[in-house]
C-alpha positions, 0 to 999 in steps of 0.5 A: 930242351929236347929232353928236359922233363917239366917238373909238376909245381902244382895243379888244382881243378877249378870249374869254368866259372870259378871268379878268377880271384880264386885262381889268382890264390892257387897261383900265389900259394903254389909260387911263393917259395919261387918268389913269385907273386901275381896280383889283379886289378882293374883299370876301367873295364879291363881285368890287368894280372900282373907278376912280380919277382921279389 
């Protein structure tokens, strides 16, 4: 792992107060080719982020 380089898949700048659903949307668009889906839901007064592999 010492000599391995990280491959950048995608990058985007967000304002500090961006709604979290916009970040989830960015992740889903960026990870679609990798068969990864990110979900967002609420559980009482908490936010739950789930990651799925299709």
